[in-house]
C-alpha positions, 0 to 999 in steps of 0.5 A: 440643509438641516443639521441632522442631514449634515451630521449624517454626512459627517458620520458617513465620511468619518466611517469611510475614513476609518474603513480606509485607515483600517484597510491600510493597517491590515495591508501593512501587516506582515503575512504569516510565515508558512507553516504545516500541521498534521491532522492524521498521523500514521502508526509507528513502524519499521519500513515495509515496502508493501504497507501504506497508511494515510497521512494528512494535514493542513498548511498556512501561508502557501502560495499557488504552485506550492506542494507538500513533500513527505518523508518517513524515517526508517534508518534514513528518511525515505521520500513518500509515497513513491519515488515516482510520485514524491509530491502531494497537492494542497487543496483549495481549503489548504488541506493535504492528504496522501499515503506513506510507508511506515516509519518511526517518524514522519516529515512534511515539507512545504516546498516551492515549484522548483524543489526536487526531492531526493529518494533518501536523505540522512538529515531533513533539509532546513527551511530556506530557498524552495523549502518554505516550512518543515514539520516532523512528528513521531509515529502514533502507537497502534490503537486497535488490535489486529483482526485475525481468523482461524484457517487450517489450524493456524491463526492468520492476521487480516490486513486492513491497511493500503498497500502498493501491490504490483505497482498499484495502490490497493485498499484492503478491507478486512470484510473481504477475508473470511472462513465459511461453515466448512472452514474454507478460506474466501478472499474477495475483491470487492467494490466500495464507492469509486474504488476496488477493495482487496483481501490479504491474510498473513500467517501469525508466525514464521515456519521456515524450511519445509513444504507448504501446500495450498488447495484452491478451487477453480481460479479459471474465472479470474479476470486478467487484472485480478491477482491471486497470490500465495507467497512468503514475505519478511516485513523486517529484513530482506523480503525473502519473497517466493511466489505462486501468482495466478494472474495475467497482469491485465493482458488476456493473451498472457499465461495465467500463472507464474512461479517467482523468486525475487527479484523478478526482474532477473529473467531466470527468476520467473517461470510462467505457465497456464492453470487449467480449470478445476481444483488445484494443489500448489506446493512450495518445497523450500530447502537450503539453497533450493526451492521447488514449485509444483502445481497438480490437478485435484486435491491429492496430497501426492505431489507426483499426481497429475502435474500441471507445472513445476520448477526447481530454483537453485540460485538466489533462494533465500534463507529463513528469517522472519518470513510469513506465508501470505495469501492475497487477492488484489487488483493490478492496474491495467488501463487497457483491460481494467477489472470489471467485476467483483470476484473471489477465490476459495482456498480449501486447505493450507498444510505445512510439513517441516 
């Protein structure tokens, strides 16, 4: 056999031996410890039950079956995004993404299949056992000014962040809220790719006790899964929520509207009624220890004309705080009767009298 051939065989053998040695060296290295990093950080904020923001990141060293558990700090650490959905899956590319209610800080835990998170904790668990890694980050500062619009002589803040409304995740698109050449407010449910988009506006200041009046065009066209609501909400303290909601909650046979003071789970706190077609005027007359709801036909400022429904609540009525009037259009998730079409409502006038 020629020398050059022997030499080639020797080189191949040597290369193969080196490859084996290198493979042995690689396999003998200790695997990197599991870790978490954030790639998208929500803005800092005080806890709000109806506001959600996106949070995302990636992991290293995760094994099949491992998951992410998120917490947001607002007084204590609250599991995110919901107590009923505390786990965030890790994708095949090691990335994860979810939503969270606002907090001053955020935490992500990489956990094994046996970890069961509590609803709240005063201190985050340390690494050990089913907790494989822990990472925390402060909330990001707001980067963009809020979008606003003028309606009925007031300034309204247009919502852009997702929210848990009626137990359903809703994405709010600022383009779904606008005023036309007559100054009327339009709120729309639209479609973007594979999901619906909702609309919400919030009064820029609190008004307190007094009479709140809303003139709305015909809402009889709304599908059962659509929700149109006019209500008070305090994002900083107790909700102080009082609602006029036009919806059948996805059930075609249900009545089409309701008056509510929270908590709605108390049977006496909800009064259902049917709204007729045509223009309607709704009142929330809020006084110390009492709130009267009324709906009448037409746009007359006389609350006694053509009454459709009314109810006086004298128990559980909140006192003023930092509540603001909100109006929104969103989708209630009902698997039997899901929303089928884009839709909108028109509010012709909002009026407040102390």
